[in-house]
N, C-alpha and C positions, 0 to 999 in steps of 0.2 A: 502492499500499501503507499509505504514511504517514497518507493522508487517512482511509483504513479505521480506520487505530488511535488517529484523532482526534491524533495527534501532531505536527501541522504547527501553527504559531501563526496566531493570531487577530490580522489586521493591521487596524488601524484608523485611519481618516484624522484629521488633524492639526484639533484643533477649533478653533471660530472665534475663541477665547479666544487663541490662538497655542501654549499647551505642549503639549508629546507626552503621548498617552498610553501607558504600559507597554504592550509588546508582549506578546502571550499574555493579555491578560485576559479574562475572561469579560463579555460583553455585561452592562449594567445590570438590573435587576429591571424588569419590566413593572408596571405599576400595576394593581390589580385581578386579577393572576393569582399564584395560589399556587405555592410552590415546591415541586418534588416533593418525596414523604414520603419519610423516611430508611427505608431497606431493613426497619428491625424494624416501623415503622409501617406499612408498605405490607403487609408478612406478616400483621400482624395484622388488616389490614382484609381480606385476600383470605380468611382462616382464619375468619371472622366470616360473610363474604359466603358462604360454602361452606355455614357449619353453619345459615345463616338458610333454605337451599334444601332443608335434607333433610327425609324424611318420616321416619316413626318408624322403621323400619328400618334406616335409614341413620344416623340420629342415636343408636341405641343403639350400632352398630359405632363409629362414631366416639368415643364415651364411654369404651367398652372398649379402644380400642387409643392412648388418650391419653396424650402424656408430655408436656402442656404446662407443667404446674409440678412442684416436686421431690416432691409428695405421691405421685405415683405409682410411685417408688421403693419405697414403708414398703406398698404395700399387697398385700391378697390378692386382691382384685377390687374393679371398681367397683361404686356402688351405683348406679344409674339413677335409681330410682324405682317405686313400683308403686300399682297401682290400676286405675281406669276410665278409659280414654283421650279419653273424651267428658264427664268427669264435670264436674259445677257448681262443685263443691266442690275447690278446690287447698291443701293444709296444705303449710307450708313450715319446715323445722327447718335444724339447722346443717350437719351434717356425720355421716357414719358412726361408732359408735364400735366396740367390737371383735367384738362379736356380728354387727352389721349388716356389718363387713367380712369375716366369717368365712361367713354366709351371702347376701350380695349383694343384700340388702334393708332398708329404712330403718324404724326405729322398730320393730325385734323382742326388744329385752328389756324390762327393767323398765319403761322409762321408754315402748317401745311398748304394753306391756299397758296403761297407765296412760292413753294416747290412747287405745284402745280402748275403753275405759269411756267416756271424755269424748266420743268418738263417738256412743257408745250411748245417751249422756244427752241427747242431742238428735236421738235418733232417726235417727242415722246406723250405718252400717257400711264396715268397709275394704272397699274394692273395689266399692261398690256406690254408684255418684255420688260417688264420692270418690277421690283421688287424694294421695301422697304422694310429696313430694322434698325434697331439702337443697340448700344454698348450694351445698356441696362434694359431687363423685362420689368421692371416695378419704377415707380414714379418715386426720386430723392425728394425727400420733405423740401418745402418750398422750392422745388428746382434747382437743388444745390448742385454744384458738379459731384457724379459719384466718385465715391473713394476707391482707392485703388483693390482694396477688397472686394469693395460690391461689383467693381469690373471683373476682377477674376472669378468670383461666385458666376458670372456668366459666359465668360470666355467660352468654355467649352459648349454650352447652348448655341453661341453664333458662329463658331467653328463648325459644328455638325451643320449648321443652316447652310452654309456657304459650300461644304463639301457636298450636301444632297441637292443643291442646285445648281452646283457647277456655272457659276456665271463667267462672264468673258470680263469683265470690267469691273472695280470695287469701285465707290466714288465715297470717299469721307467728307462728311459733313460739320466741318468745325473743328477744333483745338480737341477736344475731348476723343473723339473716333480717330484721329489722325493718331495721338497720341499712343492709345492703345493698340492699334491696330499696326504701327512702325515703330512701338517701343520707342519712340522719342520725345523730349520734348522741346523739340524746336518749333517755333513758331511759324503762323498759316504764313504768312510771309515768303518765310524762304522753304515752306514744302511745296506749295502752289508752282502749277506752269511746268513742273516736268513729271513722267513717269516714274512711280515707284513700286515697289514689288511687297506682296504682302503672302505668306503661304503658296507661292509660287504664282500666283497672281497682277496682274499687274491694276495700282493703285493710283486714282487722282485725288488730290487732295483741294478742296474748295471751304467757302463761309460756310456757315450754318443759318439758313433761312431766318431764324429769329436775331442772329446777330445784323445780317442787313437789313430786318427792318429799324433797327437801332442807328444803321450806319450805311445812309443811303448812298452815300459816295463809292463805297467799297463794291454797289451793284454791278458797276460797268467790269471790274474784275472778276466778279463772278461770272458774268458774260464771257469772259477771254477763256475760263476754265471749263464751262460749259461746250464751248466750239473745241476748245482741246481734246475733250472727251469726246466728242463727237467724231474728231477726226479720228483719234485713237481707235474708238468703234470701228470704223470703215477700216482701218489698216489693219485690225485683230481679224477682222471677217474674210478680207481678203486674202491672208496669211494663213487662214484655216484651211486642212486637207480637205480634198472633194470627198463628200460622201457617197459612199459605195451605191 
């Protein structure tokens, strides 16, 4: 019984050098063998592995039931994302606001109307070859910026959405989206106007529609970014191998 409970001492032979080893000590680590993960690390790895194997229905259910960070305590409902699940275009914002939290859909307020206008300007429409999501699925209180731990709790969900969708191009809307997707604290001004890479996919950074509502002067820059995105998409489609 003691052996089953691992309460027996671990006896070790006297070393050649003559000194006694302490009885009951653990064996030395084996070179090249990693120690077992701490319970919290193992739990996180198990959660990510489960999410990575989910289909759309399972993923939506997991997001609805998620309590992985404290944002769940203040939400009305989760905001999973909306649009064409086989879209070439994936637009990623920061997180739900009050209206999004109430309706369960991203970008439905004034900023959402501006985003729809931005899409229309380059020949796109919400729900048609376009998908819209956020870095976090629950509304941060007071619409504050999501904390790193909160964004981290949702990261596996977003990565699985991207894997299931397989878009051609990612558009990061605002600094929070850009920072999390690119693991960079650089400014929007230094990131926009060029092509980045996120998980093997091309990514373009532009301003968040809510920011543009407060800073009208930067709408011209956002238009430049949209034109760049449209040109990039045309090039990506031209480079794609022909379907059999």
